[in-house]
C-alpha positions as CSV (number, residue, x, y, z in Angstrom):
1,M,-77.2,-39.5,36.8
2,S,-73.7,-39.4,35.5
3,K,-72.6,-37.9,32.2
4,Q,-71.3,-40.4,29.7
5,Y,-68.2,-39.2,27.7
6,D,-68.7,-39.8,24.0
7,P,-66.0,-38.1,22.0
8,D,-66.3,-37.1,18.4
9,I,-63.6,-38.9,16.4
10,V,-62.4,-37.5,13.1
11,S,-60.1,-39.2,10.5
12,V,-58.1,-36.9,8.3
13,I,-56.1,-38.0,5.3
14,D,-53.1,-35.7,4.7
15,E,-51.6,-34.7,1.3
16,D,-49.3,-37.8,1.4
17,G,-52.3,-40.1,1.8
18,K,-51.5,-40.9,5.5
19,E,-54.5,-41.2,7.8
20,H,-54.5,-39.4,11.2
21,T,-57.1,-39.7,13.9
22,F,-58.3,-36.9,16.2
23,E,-60.8,-36.2,18.9
24,E,-62.8,-33.1,17.9
25,L,-62.9,-31.0,21.1
26,D,-64.8,-28.0,19.7
27,R,-65.8,-26.1,16.6
28,I,-66.6,-22.4,16.1
29,E,-67.7,-20.1,13.3
30,T,-66.5,-16.5,13.0
31,D,-66.9,-13.9,10.3
32,K,-63.6,-15.2,8.9
33,G,-64.7,-18.8,8.6
34,R,-65.3,-22.1,10.4
35,Y,-62.7,-23.8,12.6
36,V,-62.2,-27.0,14.6
37,A,-60.0,-27.8,17.6
38,L,-58.6,-31.3,17.4
39,L,-56.5,-33.5,19.8
40,P,-54.4,-36.3,18.2
41,I,-55.3,-39.9,19.1
42,F,-52.5,-42.4,18.9
43,D,-52.7,-46.2,18.6
44,D,-49.3,-46.6,20.2
45,A,-48.9,-45.6,23.9
46,E,-45.3,-44.5,23.3
47,E,-46.3,-42.1,20.6
48,Q,-48.9,-40.6,23.0
49,L,-46.3,-40.1,25.7
50,E,-44.0,-38.3,23.2
51,D,-46.7,-36.0,21.9
52,S,-46.7,-32.4,23.1
53,G,-50.4,-32.5,23.9
54,E,-51.1,-29.3,22.0
55,I,-54.4,-28.8,20.4
56,I,-54.4,-28.5,16.6
57,I,-56.6,-25.8,15.2
58,L,-57.6,-26.0,11.6
59,K,-59.8,-24.1,9.2
60,V,-62.8,-25.9,7.6
61,S,-63.6,-25.3,4.0
62,E,-65.9,-27.0,1.5
63,E,-65.3,-27.6,-2.2
64,K,-67.5,-29.5,-4.5
65,G,-69.4,-31.2,-1.6
66,E,-66.1,-32.3,0.1
67,T,-65.0,-31.0,3.5
68,Y,-61.3,-30.0,3.8
69,L,-59.3,-29.0,6.9
70,S,-56.3,-26.7,6.4
71,A,-53.7,-24.9,8.4
72,I,-54.4,-21.3,9.2
73,E,-51.7,-19.3,7.4
74,D,-52.4,-15.9,8.8
75,D,-50.8,-15.3,12.2
76,A,-53.4,-12.8,13.4
77,E,-56.3,-15.0,12.3
78,F,-54.7,-18.0,14.1
79,E,-54.1,-16.0,17.3
80,E,-57.7,-14.7,17.3
81,V,-59.2,-18.1,16.7
82,G,-56.8,-19.8,19.2
83,N,-57.9,-17.3,21.9
84,L,-61.5,-18.0,21.2
85,F,-61.0,-21.8,21.5
86,E,-58.9,-21.3,24.7
87,D,-61.7,-19.3,26.4
88,R,-64.3,-21.8,25.3
89,L,-62.3,-24.9,26.2
90,I,-61.4,-23.6,29.6
91,D,-65.1,-23.1,30.3
92,L,-66.2,-26.4,28.7
93,F,-63.6,-28.5,30.5
94,E,-63.5,-26.4,33.7
95,V,-59.7,-26.0,33.4
96,D,-57.9,-24.1,36.1
97,E,-55.6,-21.6,34.5
98,E,-52.0,-21.8,35.7
99,V,-50.4,-18.4,36.7
100,E,-47.3,-17.8,34.6
101,E,-44.4,-16.1,36.4
């Protein structure tokens, strides 16, 4: 039996009212908060080719029943959460780590 890939798609509206679409790769919760790792999805193939391919990590918060995603302002918090996602995603997607010289 083969595994069927069924991505979680998330639409986010930024402060300018522009909608962005992402694939949710993972989510984690730490003692500092909840976080998601997102990968942009593009309608235009040229935009996709120009994209850096970097994963976007955002903090999840709730206010008055609404869910908000925001940038992680604290560098140490971002590094800690980024390392957690990196470890999890390497295991999840069976990524071979490249050796940096």
